[in-house]
C-alpha positions in Angstrom: 0.0 0.0 0.0 1.1 3.5 -0.7 1.6 6.7 1.2 -0.9 9.2 -0.3 -1.7 12.8 0.3 -5.1 14.2 -0.6 -5.6 17.9 -1.1 -9.1 19.4 -1.0 -12.0 17.9 1.0 -15.1 19.3 -0.7 -18.1 17.2 -1.5 -16.0 15.1 -3.9 -12.6 15.1 -2.2 -13.9 14.2 1.3 -15.3 10.8 0.3 -12.6 10.1 -2.3 -9.9 10.4 0.4 -12.0 8.2 2.7 -12.0 5.4 0.0 -8.2 5.6 0.0 -8.1 4.7 3.7 -10.6 1.9 3.1 -8.3 0.5 0.4 -5.5 0.3 3.0 -3.4 3.3 2.0 -1.6 5.6 4.5 -3.4 8.9 3.9 -2.6 12.4 5.0 -5.1 15.2 4.0 -5.0 18.9 3.6 -7.9 21.3 3.4 -8.0 25.1 3.4 -10.4 25.0 6.3 -8.5 23.0 8.9 -11.6 22.1 10.9 -12.8 20.0 8.0 -9.5 18.2 7.7 -9.6 17.5 11.5 -13.2 16.1 11.1 -12.1 13.9 8.2 -9.1 12.5 10.2 -11.4 11.8 13.1 -13.9 10.0 10.9 -11.5 8.0 8.8 -8.5 7.5 11.1 -6.1 9.2 8.7 -3.8 12.2 9.3 -4.1 15.9 8.4 -1.5 18.6 7.7 -1.5 22.3 8.0 -0.2 23.0 4.4 -0.1 21.2 1.0 3.7 21.0 1.4 3.4 19.2 4.7 0.8 16.8 3.4 2.8 16.0 0.4 6.1 15.4 2.2 7.0 11.7 2.2 4.0 10.8 0.0 4.3 8.5 -3.0 1.3 10.0 -4.6 -0.5 13.4 -4.1 -4.1 13.5 -5.2 -6.0 16.8 -5.5 -9.6 18.0 -5.9 -10.0 21.7 -5.4 -12.1 24.4 -6.9 -10.6 26.1 -10.0 -7.4 27.1 -11.8 -6.3 29.6 -9.1 -6.9 27.0 -6.3 -4.8 24.4 -8.2 -1.9 26.8 -8.7 -2.0 27.7 -5.1 -1.9 24.2 -3.7 0.8 23.1 -6.3 3.2 26.0 -6.5 2.0 28.7 -4.1 3.5 29.4 -0.7 4.0 26.0 1.0 2.7 24.3 -2.2 2.7 20.6 -2.6 5.4 20.5 -5.3 7.9 21.8 -2.7 7.3 18.8 -0.5 7.3 16.1 -3.2 10.4 14.0 -3.7 11.8 13.3 -7.1 9.9 10.6 -8.9 6.6 11.0 -7.1 3.3 11.6 -8.9 0.7 14.4 -8.5 -2.8 13.5 -9.8 -5.2 16.4 -10.3 -8.9 15.5 -10.1 -10.1 19.1 -10.3 -11.9 20.3 -13.5 -9.7 23.1 -14.7 -8.5 24.6 -18.0 -6.1 22.8 -20.2 -3.9 26.0 -19.9 -3.3 25.6 -16.2 -2.8 21.8 -16.6 0.0 22.6 -19.1 1.6 25.0 -16.6 1.5 22.5 -13.8 2.8 19.7 -16.0 5.8 21.8 -17.0 6.4 22.9 -13.4 6.3 19.3 -12.2 8.8 18.3 -14.8 11.2 21.0 -13.8 11.2 19.5 -10.3 11.6 15.9 -11.3 8.1 14.9 -10.4 5.1 13.8 -12.6 1.7 15.4 -13.2 -1.4 13.5 -14.3 -4.7 15.4 -15.1 -7.6 13.2 -14.1 -10.9 15.1 -13.8 -13.8 13.0 -12.6 -17.5 12.5 -13.5 -20.2 10.9 -11.5 -21.0 13.6 -9.0 -21.3 13.5 -5.2 -23.0 10.1 -5.3 -20.2 8.7 -7.5 -17.6 9.9 -5.1 -19.4 8.6 -2.1 -20.0 5.2 -3.7 -16.4 5.0 -5.1 -17.6 4.6 -8.7 -16.3 7.7 -10.5 -15.3 7.9 -14.1 -11.8 9.3 -14.4 -10.5 10.8 -17.6 -6.7 11.1 -17.6 -3.9 12.8 -19.5 -0.2 12.6 -18.9 2.8 10.4 -19.4 2.0 6.7 -19.8 4.3 5.5 -17.1 2.9 8.0 -14.6 -0.6 7.0 -15.4 0.2 3.3 -15.1 1.7 3.9 -11.6 -1.3 6.0 -10.4 -4.1 3.9 -11.8 -4.2 1.4 -9.0 -4.5 4.3 -6.5 -7.4 5.8 -8.4 -9.1 2.4 -8.4 -9.9 3.1 -4.7 -12.7 5.5 -5.9 -13.0 5.0 -9.6 -14.9 2.5 -11.7 -14.0 3.6 -15.2 -10.5 5.0 -15.5 -8.8 5.6 -18.8 -5.8 7.5 -20.2 -6.9 9.5 -23.3 -3.5 10.9 -24.3 -0.7 13.3 -23.4 -1.0 16.0 -20.7 -4.3 17.9 -21.0 -6.2 15.1 -22.7 -8.1 14.3 -19.5 -9.3 17.9 -19.1 -10.3 18.1 -22.8 -12.3 14.9 -22.4 -14.1 16.3 -19.3 -15.1 19.3 -21.5 -16.7 16.9 -23.9 -18.5 15.3 -21.0 -19.9 18.6 -19.8 -20.9 19.7 -23.3 -22.9 16.5 -23.7 -24.6 16.8 -20.3 -25.6 20.4 -20.9 -27.7 19.6 -24.0 -29.1 16.4 -22.4 -30.4 18.2 -19.3 -32.0 21.0 -21.3 -33.7 18.4 -23.5 -35.0 16.5 -20.5 -36.2 19.7 -18.9 -38.1 20.7 -21.9 -39.6 17.2 -22.3 -40.8 17.0 -18.7 -42.0 20.6 -18.9 -44.0 19.9 -22.0 -45.5 16.8 -20.3 -46.7 18.9 -17.4 -48.2 21.6 -19.6 -49.9 18.9 -21.7 -51.5 17.3 -18.7 -49.5 14.1 -18.8 -48.3 12.0 -15.9 -44.6 12.6 -16.1 -43.6 9.5 -14.2 -45.7 7.3 -16.6 -44.2 9.1 -19.6 -40.7 8.4 -18.5 -41.5 4.8 -17.7 -42.5 4.3 -21.3 -39.7 6.3 -23.0 -36.7 5.7 -20.8 -36.0 2.3 -22.4 -35.9 3.7 -25.9 -33.8 6.2 -27.8 -34.7 9.0 -25.5 -33.3 7.3 -22.4 -30.2 8.6 -20.6 -28.4 8.6 -17.2 -29.9 12.0 -16.6 -33.4 10.7 -17.2 -33.0 7.6 -15.1 -31.5 9.4 -12.1 -33.0 12.9 -12.1 -36.6 12.7 -13.6 -38.3 12.1 -10.3 -36.7 14.9 -8.4 -37.2 17.2 -11.4 -40.9 16.4 -11.3 -41.0 17.0 -7.6 -39.2 20.3 -7.9 -36.3 19.1 -5.7 -32.8 20.3 -6.6 -30.8 20.0 -3.4 -28.4 17.3 -4.5 -25.9 16.6 -7.3 -23.6 18.9 -9.2 -24.3 22.6 -8.5 -25.2 25.2 -11.2 -22.3 27.4 -10.1 -19.8 24.6 -10.8 -21.5 23.8 -14.1 -21.2 27.4 -15.3 -17.5 27.4 -14.3 -17.0 24.2 -16.4 -19.0 25.5 -19.4 -17.0 28.7 -19.3 -13.9 26.6 -19.7 -15.5 24.6 -22.6 -16.5 27.8 -24.4 -13.1 29.4 -24.0 -11.4 26.3 -25.3 -13.8 26.0 -28.2 -12.7 29.5 -29.3 -9.1 28.4 -29.1 -9.5 25.2 -31.1 -12.1 26.5 -33.6 -15.1 24.4 -32.4 -18.7 25.6 -32.7 -20.8 25.1 -29.6 -24.1 27.0 -30.1 -26.2 24.7 -27.9 -23.6 24.8 -25.1 -23.5 28.6 -25.2 -27.2 28.8 -25.0 -27.5 26.4 -22.1 -24.8 28.3 -20.3 -27.0 31.4 -20.5 -30.0 29.4 -19.3 -27.9 28.4 -16.2 -27.2 32.1 -15.7 -31.0 32.6 -15.5 -31.2 29.9 -12.9 -28.5 31.7 -10.9 -30.6 34.9 -11.1 -33.5 32.8 -9.6 -31.2 32.1 -6.6 -30.3 28.7 -7.8 -26.5 28.8 -7.9 -26.3 25.9 -5.5 -29.2 23.9 -7.0 -28.1 20.9 -9.0 -27.9 21.1 -12.8 -31.3 19.5 -13.3 -32.8 22.8 -12.1 -33.0 24.0 -15.7 -36.6 22.9 -15.6 -37.1 25.4 -12.8 -36.3 28.2 -15.3 -39.0 26.9 -17.6 -41.6 26.8 -14.8 -40.7 30.3 -13.9 -41.4 31.4 -17.4 -45.0 30.2 -17.1 
C-alpha cells in the first residue's frame, strides 16, 4: 500500500480520500479549512497537515480535488505548495476540473522539479464519489498514469488515459458539453408533459428504455418532477465548467451553439437564486417562465 496525500476535502474530495483509507493506503489530507481536515481525520483515522507541502512530504502520490485554476496553482506552486514537499519521482494527480492551460503550466512545473503530473478530472457527482464509482479521464505520461491507476481504483470504476497531458481535461469538457444539452432536452420534455396534462412518471416509464433514455433521465426525472434540486452537481460549478468549454472552443475553432445557449439558461437559474441547486434545475427556469 502507498503513502498518499489528498488535497481538498469538498463534496467530492472528502469521500474520495476516505476510500483511499478503506483501500488500505496511508493517507494524509489537507484542506483550506482546517476544521474539515480534522473532522475527516477523526472519521476515517487518517492524518491531516497544515499545508499542502506538509501533506505531500513523504508521499508516493499526491491527489488533488480543489475548486478552480487559481486554487490548483496555489496548492501546487503557491506558498508551501505541494510541489515543494514532493520527492523526485513522485506523482501528482489532479482531479479538479480546470482549464487545459493551467494543466500545461503544472505539467511543465512538475517536470522542472523531477516529479510527474497527471490530469484526471472526474465525472459521477457526489454520489459517484461517495460510492467509489467515479469515471476518471486522464492525460499525462503513460508510465505516470500506469503507476497512479491502482491508487485511483480506490474511488474510480472507469479509469482511462486519453493521451498526453491535458487530454483528461479536454475529455471532461466533452462530458460537460454533452450533459448540458441532455439536461436541457430532458427539462423541456418534462415541462411539455406537465403543460400537456400528462403523468410525467408514466411518460418516463414508457420512453426511458428507448432512444430518449439517458443517465440523466433515469437518475433525475423524479426529483425534477417533484421540484427538488438540493443534490448533485451545482449550477455554479457547471457554469465554471461550461466557461472553460466555451473558452477552449474558441481556441480550437469548435462551434458550440447549444452549449453557449444552455450556459445562459444556467445564468438565468443563478438569477433565480439557484446557484447551489443541482444542474437538473434547468426545468425550474422553464416553470418560472410560465
